[in-house]
Structures are given as C-alpha cells and as structure tokens.
N, CA, C and O atoms as a GROMACS GRO file, in nm:
protein
  508
    1MET      N    1  -2.796  -2.977 -10.196
    1MET     CA    2  -2.794  -2.834 -10.211
    1MET      C    3  -2.932  -2.775 -10.188
    1MET      O    4  -3.036  -2.836 -10.213
    2PHE      N    5  -2.926  -2.656 -10.140
    2PHE     CA    6  -3.052  -2.584 -10.122
    2PHE      C    7  -3.100  -2.537 -10.258
    2PHE      O    8  -3.022  -2.498 -10.345
    3ASP      N    9  -3.224  -2.542 -10.272
    3ASP     CA   10  -3.272  -2.482 -10.395
    3ASP      C   11  -3.299  -2.335 -10.368
    3ASP      O   12  -3.284  -2.287 -10.256
    4PHE      N   13  -3.337  -2.267 -10.467
    4PHE     CA   14  -3.352  -2.122 -10.463
    4PHE      C   15  -3.451  -2.078 -10.356
    4PHE      O   16  -3.424  -1.981 -10.285
    5HIS      N   17  -3.564  -2.146 -10.342
    5HIS     CA   18  -3.666  -2.104 -10.247
    5HIS      C   19  -3.623  -2.127 -10.101
    5HIS      O   20  -3.656  -2.049 -10.012
    6GLU      N   21  -3.548  -2.236 -10.079
    6GLU     CA   22  -3.502  -2.263  -9.943
    6GLU      C   23  -3.399  -2.159  -9.899
    6GLU      O   24  -3.400  -2.116  -9.783
    7ARG      N   25  -3.312  -2.118  -9.989
    7ARG     CA   26  -3.215  -2.013  -9.956
    7ARG      C   27  -3.285  -1.881  -9.927
    7ARG      O   28  -3.245  -1.806  -9.838
    8ARG      N   29  -3.386  -1.855 -10.001
    8ARG     CA   30  -3.461  -1.731  -9.984
    8ARG      C   31  -3.529  -1.729  -9.846
    8ARG      O   32  -3.531  -1.626  -9.780
    9LYS      N   33  -3.584  -1.844  -9.804
    9LYS     CA   34  -3.647  -1.852  -9.673
    9LYS      C   35  -3.542  -1.833  -9.562
    9LYS      O   36  -3.569  -1.766  -9.462
   10LEU      N   37  -3.423  -1.893  -9.579
   10LEU     CA   38  -3.317  -1.879  -9.480
   10LEU      C   39  -3.275  -1.733  -9.466
   10LEU      O   40  -3.256  -1.685  -9.354
   11LYS      N   41  -3.261  -1.661  -9.577
   11LYS     CA   42  -3.225  -1.519  -9.572
   11LYS      C   43  -3.337  -1.439  -9.506
   11LYS      O   44  -3.311  -1.344  -9.432
   12GLN      N   45  -3.458  -1.477  -9.534
   12GLN     CA   46  -3.572  -1.405  -9.478
   12GLN      C   47  -3.573  -1.419  -9.326
   12GLN      O   48  -3.601  -1.322  -9.255
   13TYR      N   49  -3.544  -1.539  -9.273
   13TYR     CA   50  -3.539  -1.558  -9.128
   13TYR      C   51  -3.416  -1.490  -9.067
   13TYR      O   52  -3.424  -1.432  -8.959
   14ALA      N   53  -3.302  -1.498  -9.137
   14ALA     CA   54  -3.178  -1.442  -9.084
   14ALA      C   55  -3.184  -1.290  -9.074
   14ALA      O   56  -3.132  -1.233  -8.979
   15TYR      N   57  -3.247  -1.225  -9.168
   15TYR     CA   58  -3.253  -1.080  -9.170
   15TYR      C   59  -3.383  -1.025  -9.112
   15TYR      O   60  -3.412  -0.907  -9.129
   16SER      N   61  -3.457  -1.106  -9.045
   16SER     CA   62  -3.581  -1.057  -8.985
   16SER      C   63  -3.548  -0.975  -8.860
   16SER      O   64  -3.441  -0.992  -8.802
   17ILE      N   65  -3.638  -0.889  -8.819
   17ILE     CA   66  -3.616  -0.798  -8.706
   17ILE      C   67  -3.597  -0.875  -8.576
   17ILE      O   68  -3.506  -0.839  -8.501
   18PRO      N   69  -3.675  -0.976  -8.541
   18PRO     CA   70  -3.651  -1.048  -8.416
   18PRO      C   71  -3.513  -1.116  -8.411
   18PRO      O   72  -3.449  -1.119  -8.306
   19THR      N   73  -3.468  -1.169  -8.523
   19THR     CA   74  -3.337  -1.233  -8.527
   19THR      C   75  -3.227  -1.129  -8.507
   19THR      O   76  -3.132  -1.154  -8.433
   20LEU      N   77  -3.237  -1.013  -8.572
   20LEU     CA   78  -3.137  -0.906  -8.557
   20LEU      C   79  -3.135  -0.853  -8.414
   20LEU      O   80  -3.028  -0.822  -8.361
   21ILE      N   81  -3.252  -0.841  -8.352
   21ILE     CA   82  -3.257  -0.795  -8.213
   21ILE      C   83  -3.190  -0.897  -8.121
   21ILE      O   84  -3.114  -0.859  -8.032
   22ALA      N   85  -3.217  -1.024  -8.142
   22ALA     CA   86  -3.156  -1.129  -8.062
   22ALA      C   87  -3.003  -1.128  -8.079
   22ALA      O   88  -2.930  -1.143  -7.981
   23LEU      N   89  -2.956  -1.112  -8.203
   23LEU     CA   90  -2.812  -1.105  -8.228
   23LEU      C   91  -2.750  -0.982  -8.161
   23LEU      O   92  -2.640  -0.989  -8.108
   24PHE      N   93  -2.821  -0.870  -8.164
   24PHE     CA   94  -2.772  -0.748  -8.101
   24PHE      C   95  -2.760  -0.768  -7.949
   24PHE      O   96  -2.661  -0.724  -7.889
   25VAL      N   97  -2.858  -0.831  -7.889
   25VAL     CA   98  -2.854  -0.857  -7.744
   25VAL      C   99  -2.736  -0.948  -7.711
   25VAL      O  100  -2.667  -0.925  -7.612
   26VAL      N  101  -2.713  -1.050  -7.792
   26VAL     CA  102  -2.599  -1.140  -7.769
   26VAL      C  103  -2.468  -1.063  -7.780
   26VAL      O  104  -2.377  -1.083  -7.699
   27VAL      N  105  -2.456  -0.976  -7.879
   27VAL     CA  106  -2.334  -0.897  -7.898
   27VAL      C  107  -2.313  -0.803  -7.779
   27VAL      O  108  -2.199  -0.786  -7.734
   28VAL      N  109  -2.418  -0.743  -7.728
   28VAL     CA  110  -2.406  -0.653  -7.612
   28VAL      C  111  -2.358  -0.732  -7.490
   28VAL      O  112  -2.268  -0.686  -7.419
   29PHE      N  113  -2.415  -0.849  -7.464
   29PHE     CA  114  -2.371  -0.930  -7.350
   29PHE      C  115  -2.225  -0.973  -7.365
   29PHE      O  116  -2.148  -0.968  -7.269
   30LEU      N  117  -2.188  -1.015  -7.485
   30LEU     CA  118  -2.048  -1.055  -7.508
   30LEU      C  119  -1.954  -0.936  -7.493
   30LEU      O  120  -1.846  -0.949  -7.436
   31GLY      N  121  -1.994  -0.820  -7.544
   31GLY     CA  122  -1.911  -0.700  -7.532
   31GLY      C  123  -1.893  -0.659  -7.387
   31GLY      O  124  -1.784  -0.620  -7.345
   32ASN      N  125  -2.000  -0.669  -7.309
   32ASN     CA  126  -1.992  -0.637  -7.167
   32ASN      C  127  -1.897  -0.732  -7.095
   32ASN      O  128  -1.818  -0.688  -7.011
   33SER      N  129  -1.904  -0.859  -7.127
   33SER     CA  130  -1.814  -0.957  -7.065
   33SER      C  131  -1.669  -0.930  -7.102
   33SER      O  132  -1.581  -0.937  -7.017
   34VAL      N  133  -1.643  -0.899  -7.228
   34VAL     CA  134  -1.507  -0.870  -7.274
   34VAL      C  135  -1.454  -0.745  -7.205
   34VAL      O  136  -1.338  -0.741  -7.164
   35PHE      N  137  -1.538  -0.642  -7.191
   35PHE     CA  138  -1.495  -0.520  -7.124
   35PHE      C  139  -1.464  -0.546  -6.977
   35PHE      O  140  -1.369  -0.489  -6.924
   36GLY      N  141  -1.543  -0.631  -6.911
   36GLY     CA  142  -1.515  -0.667  -6.772
   36GLY      C  143  -1.382  -0.738  -6.757
   36GLY      O  144  -1.307  -0.710  -6.663
   37VAL      N  145  -1.353  -0.828  -6.848
   37VAL     CA  146  -1.224  -0.899  -6.845
   37VAL      C  147  -1.110  -0.801  -6.870
   37VAL      O  148  -1.005  -0.812  -6.808
   38TYR      N  149  -1.130  -0.705  -6.961
   38TYR     CA  150  -1.027  -0.605  -6.990
   38TYR      C  151  -0.998  -0.521  -6.865
   38TYR      O  152  -0.881  -0.496  -6.834
   39LYS      N  153  -1.102  -0.478  -6.794
   39LYS     CA  154  -1.081  -0.398  -6.672
   39LYS      C  155  -1.005  -0.478  -6.567
   39LYS      O  156  -0.916  -0.424  -6.501
   40LYS      N  157  -1.039  -0.605  -6.551
   40LYS     CA  158  -0.969  -0.688  -6.453
   40LYS      C  159  -0.822  -0.707  -6.491
   40LYS      O  160  -0.734  -0.706  -6.405
   41GLU      N  161  -0.797  -0.724  -6.619
   41GLU     CA  162  -0.658  -0.742  -6.666
   41GLU      C  163  -0.578  -0.614  -6.641
   41GLU      O  164  -0.463  -0.621  -6.599
   42LYS      N  165  -0.638  -0.499  -6.666
   42LYS     CA  166  -0.571  -0.371  -6.644
   42LYS      C  167  -0.542  -0.352  -6.495
   42LYS      O  168  -0.432  -0.308  -6.459
   43GLU      N  169  -0.637  -0.383  -6.410
   43GLU     CA  170  -0.620  -0.371  -6.265
   43GLU      C  171  -0.511  -0.465  -6.215
   43GLU      O  172  -0.431  -0.429  -6.129
   44THR      N  173  -0.508  -0.585  -6.269
   44THR     CA  174  -0.406  -0.682  -6.231
   44THR      C  175  -0.267  -0.635  -6.272
   44THR      O  176  -0.171  -0.651  -6.197
   45GLY      N  177  -0.257  -0.576  -6.390
   45GLY     CA  178  -0.128  -0.523  -6.434
   45GLY      C  179  -0.080  -0.410  -6.345
   45GLY      O  180   0.039  -0.402  -6.314
   46ASP      N  181  -0.172  -0.322  -6.304
   46ASP     CA  182  -0.134  -0.213  -6.214
   46ASP      C  183  -0.088  -0.267  -6.079
   46ASP      O  184   0.011  -0.220  -6.023
   47ARG      N  185  -0.161  -0.366  -6.026
   47ARG     CA  186  -0.120  -0.426  -5.898
   47ARG      C  187   0.015  -0.493  -5.910
   47ARG      O  188   0.096  -0.487  -5.817
   48LEU      N  189   0.040  -0.557  -6.022
   48LEU     CA  190   0.169  -0.624  -6.043
   48LEU      C  191   0.282  -0.522  -6.040
   48LEU      O  192   0.386  -0.546  -5.980
   49ASN      N  193   0.262  -0.407  -6.106
   49ASN     CA  194   0.364  -0.303  -6.106
   49ASN      C  195   0.387  -0.248  -5.965
   49ASN      O  196   0.501  -0.224  -5.925
   50GLN      N  197   0.279  -0.228  -5.890
   50GLN     CA  198   0.294  -0.179  -5.753
   50GLN      C  199   0.369  -0.279  -5.666
   50GLN      O  200   0.455  -0.241  -5.587
   51ARG      N  201   0.337  -0.405  -5.681
   51ARG     CA  202   0.404  -0.508  -5.601
   51ARG      C  203   0.551  -0.521  -5.639
   51ARG      O  204   0.636  -0.547  -5.553
   52ALA      N  205   0.583  -0.501  -5.767
   52ALA     CA  206   0.722  -0.507  -5.810
   52ALA      C  207   0.802  -0.392  -5.747
   52ALA      O  208   0.914  -0.412  -5.702
   53LEU      N  209   0.743  -0.272  -5.744
   53LEU     CA  210   0.810  -0.159  -5.679
   53LEU      C  211   0.827  -0.183  -5.530
   53LEU      O  212   0.932  -0.152  -5.472
   54TYR      N  213   0.725  -0.238  -5.467
   54TYR     CA  214   0.732  -0.269  -5.324
   54TYR      C  215   0.840  -0.373  -5.297
   54TYR      O  216   0.913  -0.363  -5.198
   55LEU      N  217   0.850  -0.472  -5.384
   55LEU     CA  218   0.953  -0.574  -5.368
   55LEU      C  219   1.092  -0.514  -5.382
   55LEU      O  220   1.183  -0.550  -5.307
   56ASP      N  221   1.110  -0.423  -5.478
   56ASP     CA  222   1.240  -0.356  -5.493
   56ASP      C  223   1.275  -0.277  -5.368
   56ASP      O  224   1.390  -0.282  -5.322
   57ASP      N  225   1.177  -0.206  -5.311
   57ASP     CA  226   1.202  -0.131  -5.187
   57ASP      C  227   1.241  -0.224  -5.074
   57ASP      O  228   1.332  -0.194  -4.996
   58LEU      N  229   1.172  -0.337  -5.064
   58LEU     CA  230   1.206  -0.433  -4.958
   58LEU      C  231   1.346  -0.492  -4.977
   58LEU      O  232   1.418  -0.512  -4.880
   59ASN      N  233   1.383  -0.518  -5.102
   59ASN     CA  234   1.518  -0.571  -5.128
   59ASN      C  235   1.624  -0.469  -5.089
   59ASN      O  236   1.726  -0.505  -5.030
   60GLU      N  237   1.602  -0.340  -5.121
   60GLU     CA  238   1.698  -0.236  -5.084
   60GLU      C  239   1.707  -0.224  -4.932
   60GLU      O  240   1.816  -0.211  -4.877
   61ARG      N  241   1.592  -0.229  -4.866
   61ARG     CA  242   1.591  -0.221  -4.720
   61ARG      C  243   1.663  -0.341  -4.659
   61ARG      O  244   1.737  -0.327  -4.562
   62GLY      N  245   1.642  -0.459  -4.717
   62GLY     CA  246   1.711  -0.579  -4.668
   62GLY      C  247   1.861  -0.568  -4.683
   62GLY      O  248   1.936  -0.607  -4.593
   63GLU      N  249   1.906  -0.513  -4.796
   63GLU     CA  250   2.050  -0.496  -4.816
   63GLU      C  251   2.107  -0.396  -4.715
   63GLU      O  252   2.217  -0.415  -4.662
   64ALA      N  253   2.031  -0.288  -4.689
   64ALA     CA  254   2.077  -0.189  -4.591
   64ALA      C  255   2.085  -0.252  -4.452
   64ALA      O  256   2.180  -0.227  -4.378
   65LEU      N  257   1.986  -0.332  -4.417
   65LEU     CA  258   1.989  -0.398  -4.286
   65LEU      C  259   2.102  -0.499  -4.276
   65LEU      O  260   2.165  -0.511  -4.170
   66GLU      N  261   2.129  -0.570  -4.385
   66GLU     CA  262   2.241  -0.665  -4.384
   66GLU      C  263   2.374  -0.592  -4.363
   66GLU      O  264   2.459  -0.639  -4.288
   67SER      N  265   2.392  -0.479  -4.429
   67SER     CA  266   2.516  -0.403  -4.411
   67SER      C  267   2.526  -0.349  -4.269
   67SER      O  268   2.635  -0.344  -4.212
   68GLU      N  269   2.411  -0.308  -4.211
   68GLU     CA  270   2.412  -0.260  -4.072
   68GLU      C  271   2.445  -0.374  -3.976
   68GLU      O  272   2.518  -0.353  -3.879
   69ILE      N  273   2.394  -0.492  -4.003
   69ILE     CA  274   2.426  -0.609  -3.919
   69ILE      C  275   2.574  -0.642  -3.929
   69ILE      O  276   2.638  -0.673  -3.829
   70ASP      N  277   2.629  -0.636  -4.051
   70ASP     CA  278   2.772  -0.662  -4.068
   70ASP      C  279   2.856  -0.559  -3.991
   70ASP      O  280   2.956  -0.594  -3.929
   71ARG      N  281   2.812  -0.432  -3.996
   71ARG     CA  282   2.886  -0.327  -3.926
   71ARG      C  283   2.880  -0.350  -3.775
   71ARG      O  284   2.981  -0.335  -3.705
   72LEU      N  285   2.763  -0.387  -3.725
   72LEU     CA  286   2.748  -0.407  -3.581
   72LEU      C  287   2.810  -0.538  -3.534
   72LEU      O  288   2.831  -0.556  -3.414
   73SER      N  289   2.840  -0.630  -3.625
   73SER     CA  290   2.904  -0.756  -3.586
   73SER      C  291   3.048  -0.736  -3.547
   73SER      O  292   3.104  -0.815  -3.470
   74SER      N  293   3.110  -0.631  -3.598
   74SER     CA  294   3.249  -0.607  -3.562
   74SER      C  295   3.255  -0.533  -3.428
   74SER      O  296   3.159  -0.466  -3.388
   75GLU      N  297   3.368  -0.545  -3.361
   75GLU     CA  298   3.384  -0.480  -3.230
   75GLU      C  299   3.383  -0.328  -3.245
   75GLU      O  300   3.327  -0.257  -3.162
   76ARG      N  301   3.446  -0.280  -3.350
   76ARG     CA  302   3.453  -0.135  -3.370
   76ARG      C  303   3.314  -0.076  -3.397
   76ARG      O  304   3.281   0.030  -3.345
   77GLY      N  305   3.234  -0.144  -3.478
   77GLY     CA  306   3.099  -0.095  -3.508
   77GLY      C  307   3.011  -0.094  -3.385
   77GLY      O  308   2.933  -0.001  -3.364
   78LEU      N  309   3.023  -0.197  -3.304
   78LEU     CA  310   2.945  -0.205  -3.181
   78LEU      C  311   2.984  -0.092  -3.084
   78LEU      O  312   2.898  -0.028  -3.024
   79GLU      N  313   3.115  -0.070  -3.072
   79GLU     CA  314   3.163   0.037  -2.984
   79GLU      C  315   3.116   0.174  -3.034
   79GLU      O  316   3.076   0.259  -2.955
   80GLU      N  317   3.121   0.193  -3.164
   80GLU     CA  318   3.078   0.320  -3.223
   80GLU      C  319   2.929   0.346  -3.195
   80GLU      O  320   2.889   0.458  -3.163
   81GLU      N  321   2.849   0.242  -3.207
   81GLU     CA  322   2.705   0.256  -3.182
   81GLU      C  323   2.677   0.284  -3.034
   81GLU      O  324   2.594   0.369  -3.001
   82LEU      N  325   2.747   0.214  -2.946
   82LEU     CA  326   2.727   0.238  -2.803
   82LEU      C  327   2.769   0.379  -2.763
   82LEU      O  328   2.699   0.445  -2.687
   83ARG      N  329   2.883   0.424  -2.814
   83ARG     CA  330   2.930   0.559  -2.781
   83ARG      C  331   2.832   0.665  -2.834
   83ARG      O  332   2.810   0.768  -2.770
   84GLY      N  333   2.775   0.640  -2.951
   84GLY     CA  334   2.683   0.738  -3.010
   84GLY      C  335   2.551   0.747  -2.935
   84GLY      O  336   2.494   0.856  -2.925
   85LYS      N  337   2.503   0.637  -2.882
   85LYS     CA  338   2.371   0.638  -2.818
   85LYS      C  339   2.376   0.664  -2.668
   85LYS      O  340   2.287   0.729  -2.614
   86PHE      N  341   2.478   0.614  -2.599
   86PHE     CA  342   2.475   0.618  -2.454
   86PHE      C  343   2.584   0.704  -2.390
   86PHE      O  344   2.590   0.711  -2.267
   87GLU      N  345   2.667   0.769  -2.467
   87GLU     CA  346   2.774   0.854  -2.415
   87GLU      C  347   2.858   0.782  -2.310
   87GLU      O  348   2.867   0.827  -2.196
   88VAL      N  349   2.918   0.671  -2.348
   88VAL     CA  350   3.002   0.593  -2.258
   88VAL      C  351   3.148   0.608  -2.301
   88VAL      O  352   3.177   0.651  -2.412
   89ALA      N  353   3.237   0.573  -2.211
   89ALA     CA  354   3.380   0.580  -2.240
   89ALA      C  355   3.448   0.455  -2.184
   89ALA      O  356   3.395   0.391  -2.093
   90ARG      N  357   3.564   0.422  -2.237
   90ARG     CA  358   3.642   0.310  -2.186
   90ARG      C  359   3.712   0.351  -2.057
   90ARG      O  360   3.714   0.469  -2.021
   91GLU      N  361   3.770   0.253  -1.989
   91GLU     CA  362   3.849   0.283  -1.870
   91GLU      C  363   3.970   0.366  -1.911
   91GLU      O  364   4.038   0.336  -2.008
   92GLY      N  365   3.995   0.471  -1.835
   92GLY     CA  366   4.110   0.556  -1.863
   92GLY      C  367   4.076   0.672  -1.955
   92GLY      O  368   4.153   0.768  -1.963
   93GLU      N  369   3.964   0.668  -2.023
   93GLU     CA  370   3.924   0.780  -2.108
   93GLU      C  371   3.843   0.879  -2.027
   93GLU      O  372   3.776   0.843  -1.930
   94GLU      N  373   3.850   1.001  -2.068
   94GLU     CA  374   3.772   1.104  -2.003
   94GLU      C  375   3.671   1.160  -2.102
   94GLU      O  376   3.695   1.164  -2.223
   95VAL      N  377   3.559   1.202  -2.050
   95VAL     CA  378   3.454   1.256  -2.135
   95VAL      C  379   3.445   1.405  -2.109
   95VAL      O  380   3.441   1.450  -1.995
   96ILE      N  381   3.442   1.481  -2.217
   96ILE     CA  382   3.426   1.625  -2.207
   96ILE      C  383   3.286   1.658  -2.255
   96ILE      O  384   3.247   1.622  -2.366
   97VAL      N  385   3.211   1.728  -2.170
   97VAL     CA  386   3.076   1.767  -2.205
   97VAL      C  387   3.077   1.917  -2.230
   97VAL      O  388   3.115   1.995  -2.142
   98ILE      N  389   3.036   1.958  -2.349
   98ILE     CA  390   3.032   2.099  -2.384
   98ILE      C  391   2.889   2.148  -2.363
   98ILE      O  392   2.794   2.093  -2.420
   99VAL      N  393   2.877   2.250  -2.281
   99VAL     CA  394   2.745   2.305  -2.251
   99VAL      C  395   2.735   2.441  -2.317
   99VAL      O  396   2.828   2.521  -2.309
  100ASN      N  397   2.625   2.468  -2.382
  100ASN     CA  398   2.605   2.598  -2.445
  100ASN      C  399   2.588   2.705  -2.338
  100ASN      O  400   2.531   2.680  -2.231
  101ALA      N  401   2.638   2.824  -2.368
  101ALA     CA  402   2.628   2.936  -2.274
  101ALA      C  403   2.483   2.981  -2.264
  101ALA      O  404   2.409   2.971  -2.362
  102PRO      N  405   2.442   3.030  -2.150
  102PRO     CA  406   2.305   3.081  -2.137
  102PRO      C  407   2.281   3.198  -2.232
  102PRO      O  408   2.376   3.261  -2.278
  103ALA      N  409   2.158   3.225  -2.260
  103ALA     CA  410   2.122   3.329  -2.357
  103ALA      C  411   2.166   3.467  -2.311
  103ALA      O  412   2.201   3.550  -2.395
  104SER      N  413   2.164   3.494  -2.182
  104SER     CA  414   2.200   3.627  -2.134
  104SER      C  415   2.348   3.657  -2.160
  104SER      O  416   2.382   3.771  -2.189
  105GLU      N  417   2.436   3.558  -2.150
  105GLU     CA  418   2.578   3.578  -2.177
  105GLU      C  419   2.604   3.599  -2.326
  105GLU      O  420   2.694   3.675  -2.362
  106LYS      N  421   2.528   3.536  -2.409
  106LYS     CA  422   2.546   3.552  -2.554
  106LYS      C  423   2.513   3.694  -2.596
  106LYS      O  424   2.578   3.747  -2.686
  107GLU      N  425   2.417   3.754  -2.535
  107GLU     CA  426   2.375   3.887  -2.574
  107GLU      C  427   2.478   3.993  -2.540
  107GLU      O  428   2.481   4.098  -2.604
  108THR      N  429   2.563   3.969  -2.442
  108THR     CA  430   2.662   4.069  -2.402
  108THR      C  431   2.773   4.083  -2.505
  108THR      O  432   2.840   4.187  -2.509
  109PHE      N  433   2.794   3.982  -2.588
  109PHE     CA  434   2.902   3.987  -2.685
  109PHE      C  435   2.862   4.052  -2.817
  109PHE      O  436   2.947   4.072  -2.904
  110ILE      N  437   2.738   4.085  -2.834
  110ILE     CA  438   2.691   4.144  -2.960
  110ILE      C  439   2.724   4.292  -2.960
  110ILE      O  440   2.688   4.366  -2.868
  111GLU      N  441   2.794   4.335  -3.064
  111GLU     CA  442   2.827   4.477  -3.077
  111GLU      C  443   2.732   4.541  -3.176
  111GLU      O  444   2.698   4.483  -3.279
  112GLU      N  445   2.690   4.658  -3.143
  112GLU     CA  446   2.604   4.731  -3.235
  112GLU      C  447   2.694   4.822  -3.318
  112GLU      O  448   2.777   4.895  -3.265
  113LYS      N  449   2.674   4.816  -3.448
  113LYS     CA  450   2.756   4.896  -3.539
  113LYS      C  451   2.664   4.987  -3.618
  113LYS      O  452   2.550   4.953  -3.649
  114GLY      N  453   2.717   5.100  -3.649
  114GLY     CA  454   2.642   5.195  -3.730
  114GLY      C  455   2.675   5.177  -3.877
  114GLY      O  456   2.753   5.089  -3.914
  115VAL      N  457   2.615   5.260  -3.960
  115VAL     CA  458   2.636   5.252  -4.104
  115VAL      C  459   2.780   5.288  -4.138
  115VAL      O  460   2.840   5.225  -4.224
  116LEU      N  461   2.836   5.387  -4.070
  116LEU     CA  462   2.973   5.429  -4.097
  116LEU      C  463   3.072   5.318  -4.060
  116LEU      O  464   3.169   5.295  -4.133
  117ASP      N  465   3.049   5.249  -3.949
  117ASP     CA  466   3.136   5.138  -3.910
  117ASP      C  467   3.132   5.025  -4.014
  117ASP      O  468   3.235   4.969  -4.050
  118ASN      N  469   3.013   4.994  -4.063
  118ASN     CA  470   3.000   4.890  -4.166
  118ASN      C  471   3.070   4.930  -4.294
  118ASN      O  472   3.131   4.846  -4.359
  119LEU      N  473   3.062   5.058  -4.332
  119LEU     CA  474   3.128   5.106  -4.454
  119LEU      C  475   3.279   5.097  -4.441
  119LEU      O  476   3.348   5.055  -4.535
  120ILE      N  477   3.331   5.134  -4.326
  120ILE     CA  478   3.476   5.126  -4.303
  120ILE      C  479   3.521   4.979  -4.307
  120ILE      O  480   3.624   4.946  -4.365
  121GLU      N  481   3.443   4.894  -4.247
  121GLU     CA  482   3.478   4.751  -4.244
  121GLU      C  483   3.479   4.691  -4.384
  121GLU      O  484   3.565   4.609  -4.415
  122VAL      N  485   3.385   4.730  -4.468
  122VAL     CA  486   3.381   4.681  -4.606
  122VAL      C  487   3.502   4.732  -4.683
  122VAL      O  488   3.562   4.655  -4.759
  123LEU      N  489   3.538   4.858  -4.666
  123LEU     CA  490   3.654   4.914  -4.737
  123LEU      C  491   3.783   4.849  -4.693
  123LEU      O  492   3.873   4.828  -4.774
  124ILE      N  493   3.794   4.816  -4.567
  124ILE     CA  494   3.917   4.753  -4.516
  124ILE      C  495   3.930   4.611  -4.571
  124ILE      O  496   4.039   4.571  -4.612
  125PHE      N  497   3.821   4.535  -4.572
  125PHE     CA  498   3.828   4.397  -4.618
  125PHE      C  499   3.830   4.386  -4.770
  125PHE      O  500   3.861   4.279  -4.824
  126TRP      N  501   3.799   4.491  -4.839
  126TRP     CA  502   3.796   4.488  -4.986
  126TRP      C  503   3.935   4.471  -5.043
  126TRP      O  504   3.953   4.403  -5.144
  127ASP      N  505   4.031   4.532  -4.981
  127ASP     CA  506   4.170   4.528  -5.033
  127ASP      C  507   4.231   4.398  -5.013
  127ASP      O  508   4.347   4.378  -5.051
   0.00000   0.00000   0.00000
C-alpha cells in the first residue's frame, strides 16, 4: 500500500498543469478522430440510402422492360409496334391517310357573331 506521502505526491503530479494540458491535448485528438468517424458513418448511410433508391428504380425499369419484351414476343404485339412506327398494312388492307385542311380553308368556316346573337343562342340552349 501507498503510504500517505506517496499518495500525496501522485495527486500532486496528476493535478499539475503540464499533466492536465497533456490530457486535454489527448482528449482533443481523440474527439477529433471520433468526429471524423461520425462524419464518415453519416456519409456512408446517406450513400446507402441513395443506392437503395437507385436499385429500386432499376428494378422497376427492369420489370417494365421485361413486360415490354413479353409483349413484343407475341405476334400481335410485334404487329402493333410495327404498325405504330412505320405505318404499314397487311396484304389486302388499305390505309387511309387523313390530312389536315390548310389554314386558309379553316378560316372561311368561322362565323362572326354579335352580342345579340350570343344572347339568343344562350336563351335557346338554356331550355
């Protein structure tokens, strides 16, 4: 066992200013290291969440592509896709192409109505 004077010397060294400064420096270095590890862990967690969302998006896209492949594997789906993109027809079928009227012809069909004509039209359709 330590006797009284030896314990007193130990306390005197432990509580001296150079020892407290050294302990403070050690605590600061350890705190800095812990904070660095905390930041890395937080960043890793954020990246993990982003990658999980990206993986979910890729899985949904893969399922959509699989369904599109299944649709195009059938004869009907292939024909539907070809007709939609290339405007083709089978033998014996006829294709009707609808062309929009030129702008000058569209303007001739517009009737100009006055306020009285609009009022009469509203009263007639009201009943």
